[in-house]
N, C-alpha and C positions, 0 to 999 in steps of 0.2 A: 562961722562954724555951726553946724546943726547936727543933732543926734540922728543916727540912722534908726531904722525900725527896731532892731534888736535892743539898742540902748534905750529907746522910748518905752519898750515893753518892760525892761528892767527898771526904769524910772517909775513906771506906774505900779509895778508889783512891789517895789521897795516901799513906796509911799503907802500902799494898801496894807502891807505887813505892819508898818509903823503905826498906822492909825488903829488897826484891829488889835494888835498885840502889845504895843508899848505906850500908847497915849494915856491910858487910865492911870498909870503910876509915874509918868514922866516927872511931874512936879514933885512927887514924893521923894524920888531919888535925889533931886537937887536940894530939897529941904533937909533931908537926913544926911546929906553928903556921903551917901553910900553907893557903891558900884552896883549896877543892876545885873548881877550875875545870872539871875533867872532868865535874862533875855538872850544869853549865849545860845541856848538850845534852839529857840525859834530862828535865830540868825543862821545857825548851822543847817537847820531843816530847809531853809530857803536858799542854801548854797552861798550865803554871804559871809559866814565866819571865816571861811577859807577861800574866798572868791579868787585870789590870785595864786593859790596853791595848785600845783599840778594834779590832775585827776588821779594819777598813780598813787597819790598820798591822800586821797579823799576830798580834794578841793575841786573848785569849778574850772580852774585853768584859764580864767579870764584876765583881761588886761588891767592895768592901773586905772585907766579911764573908766572901765566898768565899776571898779571899786569906788571911784570918786562919785559916779552917778548914783550908786546905791547909798553911799554915805551921806550925800547931800540930802536925799529924800528922807532918810531916817532922822537926820539931824533937824529937819523941819519940825519933827514931833518930839524926839528925845535925843538931844545932843550927846549925852553920856553913853547911850547905847551905840550910836553911830561911831563913837571913838573906838569901840572894839574892832571894827573893820580896819580902821587905820592901824591900830596896835598890831593886829595880826599881819597886815601887809609889811609894816616896817620891821617887825621882829623876825619875820621869816625870809625876807628877801636874801639876806646874806647866806642863810642856811640853804635855801633853795638853789642859789646860784653857785655857791662855793663849798657847801658842806659835803661830807662824805655820804655815801648811800646809807650807812648806819645812822648818821645824824638825821638825815631826812626822814627815814622810817621811824625814828624815835620821837621827833618833835613836831613834824608837820601833821600827821593824822589827828592827834588830840586837839590841835588848833582848829582844823577843819570841822571836827565833830562838835565843837563848842564845849569841850571838856576843860579847857584852860586858855589862858592868854599868855603872850610873851611880852617882853619889853626890851627896850633899847637903852643901854647904860653907857652914856658917853660924858655927859655934863659933869664937871667937877668944880668944887669950891676953888675959886681963884683962877680957873681956866675957862669956865663957861663951856661952850660947845666947840671951842677951838682945839682941835686935835693936836695942833702943833705945840700947845702949851701943856698937854696932858702930863700928869705926874704919876698916875697909877702905873705900876710896873708888874710885869709877869716874868718869872724866871723858871726854867725847867727844873723839875724835881723827879727824876726817874721817868715814868710814863706819864706824869702829870705836870701841871704848871701850878705855881703858887703865885697868886695875884695879891698885891699889896697896894692899897690905896682907898680913896673915898670918892663916891659919886654923889650927886645931889640932883634934885628936881627930876627924878626918874618917874615919868608918868606910868601908872599902873604897877609900881614896884610892890605895893602891899598885897596885890592879888595875883601877880604873875607867877606862873609855874617855872619860868626860866628867864634869864637875862642874857641878851647878846651884849657882852661887856667888852669894852675897848681898853687896851693896856699897851704900854710901851714895852717892846721886847728887845730893844737895842739902844745904843747911845746916839745914834744918828739924830740930828736935830730935826724939828718939824714933824710932819706926819708920816715920814717914810718908815719909821720903825714902830708903827702902831699896828696891832693885830687884834682880831676879834676872837672872843672865847665865849662858849656857852656855859653859863653858871646856873646851876639849878637852885631852886628855892631852899632846899635842905642841905646844901653843901656846907661842910665845916668852915667856920670862920665868917660866913656871910651874916651880916647884922643889918637889919633894917632900922632906920631912924623913925622918928615920929612922922605921921602923915601930915602933909601940908594942904 
């Protein structure tokens, strides 16, 4: 497998961005155990914060392979900054593929613009990432759903603007009755635990 010319250019430009914009503080972020939120804007300006998001929503419309090539080069210099690319890919894929137009318009542009990050909330105490053992439940309540349960080890939970949250919506065993919900940081009842 070899990268084509487009991917080689992306590889070079991503490494250059990392060296010029992220290298000076990379060790500081690790030492302080703080997320490099100031690096979101340069990622967005380079088209990397929303690399897989459709251009209609401000993204670059590139493939997962493009995201991996960029992520790999930025990780050579500042791994925690590179993780923003991964976060935005994983948090938005369900919205981009299965969300309503209103959801896409609400959540994707801020990610592509480097204004926020999303996260993926599946792992639970006692269930790990096995969706079949999930205990979190969601029940309809008028026009909304009430989600009851706990998640753990949710990467970027402390800084995310929203959570793609998985919950059981029926009694069918296994993963067949699991659905995804968008939970916003300020939603009533959402409580974040201590950072790990």
